[in-house]
C-alpha positions in Angstrom: -23.2 0.2 36.0 -25.8 2.7 34.7 -25.9 3.6 31.0 -24.6 7.1 31.8 -21.6 5.8 33.7 -20.9 3.3 31.0 -20.9 6.0 28.3 -18.7 8.3 30.4 -16.2 5.5 31.1 -16.0 4.5 27.5 -15.4 8.1 26.4 -12.6 8.6 29.0 -10.9 5.4 27.8 -11.1 6.5 24.2 -9.4 9.8 25.1 -6.6 8.0 26.9 -5.7 5.6 24.1 -6.0 8.3 21.3 -3.4 10.7 22.8 0.0 10.3 21.2 2.9 12.8 20.7 3.0 11.7 17.0 -0.7 12.4 16.5 -1.8 8.7 15.8 -5.1 7.4 17.0 -4.3 4.2 18.8 -6.3 1.2 19.9 -4.7 -1.3 22.2 -5.1 -4.1 19.7 -6.5 -4.6 16.2 -6.4 -7.3 13.5 -4.1 -5.2 11.2 -2.4 -1.8 11.6 -0.8 0.5 9.1 2.5 2.0 10.2 3.8 5.1 8.3 7.2 6.5 9.3 9.6 8.9 7.8 12.7 11.0 8.5 16.3 11.7 7.5 18.0 8.8 5.7 20.6 7.5 8.0 21.5 4.1 6.5 19.9 0.7 6.7 16.7 1.7 8.3 14.3 -0.8 6.6 15.8 -3.9 8.2 16.1 -2.3 11.6 12.4 -1.1 11.5 11.3 -4.5 10.3 13.2 -6.2 13.2 11.7 -3.7 15.7 8.2 -4.5 14.5 8.7 -8.2 14.5 10.3 -7.9 18.0 6.9 -6.8 19.4 5.2 -10.0 18.1 3.7 -8.3 14.9 3.7 -10.0 11.5 4.5 -7.8 8.6 2.1 -8.6 5.7 3.2 -6.0 3.2 5.7 -3.1 3.1 6.8 -0.2 0.9 10.0 1.7 1.3 11.2 4.8 -0.5 14.5 6.7 -0.2 14.7 10.0 -2.0 16.6 13.2 -1.6 18.2 12.3 1.7 14.9 11.3 3.2 13.1 8.0 3.7 9.5 7.0 3.9 8.3 3.5 4.9 4.9 1.9 5.3 4.2 -1.5 6.9 0.9 -3.4 7.0 1.2 -5.4 10.2 -1.1 -8.1 11.7 -1.4 -9.3 15.3 0.2 -6.4 16.9 -0.2 -4.3 20.0 -0.4 -0.7 18.6 1.0 1.0 21.7 3.9 -1.5 22.0 4.9 -1.2 18.3 4.7 2.6 18.4 6.9 2.7 21.5 9.5 0.4 19.9 9.7 2.5 16.7 10.0 5.8 18.6 12.9 4.4 20.7 15.0 2.9 18.0 16.3 6.2 16.6 17.4 6.6 13.0 16.3 10.2 12.6 12.5 9.4 12.6 10.5 12.7 12.7 7.2 11.3 11.6 5.4 8.2 12.9 1.8 7.3 12.5 0.3 4.0 13.7 -3.4 3.4 13.1 -5.9 0.6 12.4 -5.7 -0.5 8.8 -8.8 -0.3 6.6 -9.8 -3.9 5.8 -9.9 -4.2 2.0 -10.2 -7.1 -0.3 -6.6 -6.6 -1.2 -5.5 -6.7 2.4 -7.5 -9.8 3.2 -6.9 -11.9 0.1 -3.5 -10.8 -1.0 -2.7 -8.3 -3.8 -4.1 -10.3 -6.7 -6.0 -13.4 -5.5 -6.9 -15.8 -8.3 -10.5 -15.9 -7.1 -10.9 -12.1 -7.4 -13.2 -11.0 -10.2 -11.0 -8.0 -10.7 -7.9 -9.9 -11.8 -8.7 -10.0 -15.5 -8.7 -6.1 -15.5 -5.3 -5.7 -13.9 -2.1 -5.1 -15.9 1.5 -4.7 -14.9 2.6 -1.6 -16.9 6.0 -0.3 -17.8 6.0 2.9 -19.9 8.7 5.2 -21.1 8.4 8.6 -22.6 10.9 11.4 -23.4 11.0 13.9 -20.5 9.4 17.3 -20.8 7.7 19.4 -18.2 4.3 18.1 -17.4 4.6 14.8 -19.4 3.8 12.6 -16.4 0.7 14.6 -15.7 -0.4 14.2 -19.3 0.0 10.4 -19.3 -1.7 9.9 -15.9 -4.5 12.3 -16.7 -5.1 10.5 -20.0 -5.4 7.2 -18.2 -7.7 8.6 -15.5 -10.0 10.1 -18.1 -10.3 6.7 -19.7 -11.2 5.1 -16.3 -7.8 3.5 -15.7 -6.6 3.6 -12.2 -2.8 3.4 -11.6 -1.5 2.1 -8.3 2.0 1.4 -6.8 3.5 3.8 -9.4 7.3 4.2 -9.6 8.7 7.1 -11.6 12.4 7.4 -12.4 14.7 8.7 -15.1 16.6 6.7 -17.7 18.8 9.0 -19.6 16.5 11.6 -21.3 13.4 9.4 -20.7 11.0 9.1 -17.8 10.0 5.5 -16.9 6.6 4.8 -15.2 6.1 1.4 -13.7 3.1 0.2 -11.7 -0.3 -1.6 -11.9 -3.0 -0.3 -14.2 -6.6 -1.3 -13.3 -8.8 -1.2 -16.4 -12.5 -0.2 -15.9 -14.8 -3.2 -15.4 -17.8 -1.5 -17.0 -19.8 -1.8 -13.8 -19.2 1.7 -12.5 -19.2 5.1 -14.3 -16.6 4.1 -16.9 -17.4 1.6 -19.7 -14.9 -1.0 -20.6 -12.1 0.2 -22.9 -10.5 -1.4 -25.9 -7.0 -2.2 -24.7 -5.5 -2.0 -28.2 -7.0 1.5 -28.7 -5.7 2.6 -25.3 -2.2 1.5 -26.1 -2.3 3.1 -29.6 -3.5 6.4 -28.1 -0.6 6.4 -25.7 1.9 5.6 -28.5 0.5 8.6 -30.4 1.3 10.7 -27.3 5.0 9.6 -27.6 4.7 6.9 -25.0 6.6 3.7 -25.6 4.8 0.8 -24.0 7.5 -1.6 -22.8 5.1 -3.9 -20.9 1.3 -4.0 -20.4 0.9 -7.6 -19.2 -2.0 -9.4 -17.5 -1.5 -10.2 -13.9 -1.8 -13.8 -12.9 -3.7 -14.2 -9.6 -2.3 -16.2 -6.8 -4.3 -19.3 -5.8 -5.1 -19.3 -2.1 -3.1 -21.9 0.0 -4.6 -25.3 -0.1 -6.3 -26.4 3.2 -4.8 -29.3 4.9 -6.9 -32.4 4.8 -8.3 -33.9 8.0 -6.1 -37.0 7.6 -2.9 -34.9 7.2 -3.9 -32.7 10.2 -4.2 -35.8 12.4 -0.9 -37.3 11.3 
């Protein structure tokens, strides 16, 4: 096949697999895919979606599920899955889905090694944070902007009410000093938040998970 014919055939194949009524860009198979779906909350959707994904042969590595205001939003990081097959399975199982996106997942250190692998040099800079502050308009913006200005990145953040207070719970990634932000004094950071009216319920170091031990040659043969 000539180079021109090869390029033309490849472009045509790319157009065929990228078309989807839900707007996702599919490939027939990839090492990991990210599934994001949402719609009207109609009951026990998470377990049914999980079952539908596993029924296609995929392995769910991580997931996040939120139900709020009569709606649901779910994300699944799935390995060893046929993208077209899993998309078809989720489109067909109902439950009021009006948004579905299936795409190749970006390979990050977190995806490949687990959330907080013990061998990661970033583990000493990660804290599990739980903060509470009396609610007032804009208070969450004030707290998160203060952290951002000090080089602290917050991930997996949950926000909910507890009486007259707002509770913020998630992971705080302190600056390593290797990028644009210098390392910060953790005690100074917490004291500054307390002066803002924030009560720090928890700001604990995260213990990394050791990778699974490799089986020895002797145990493999037995």
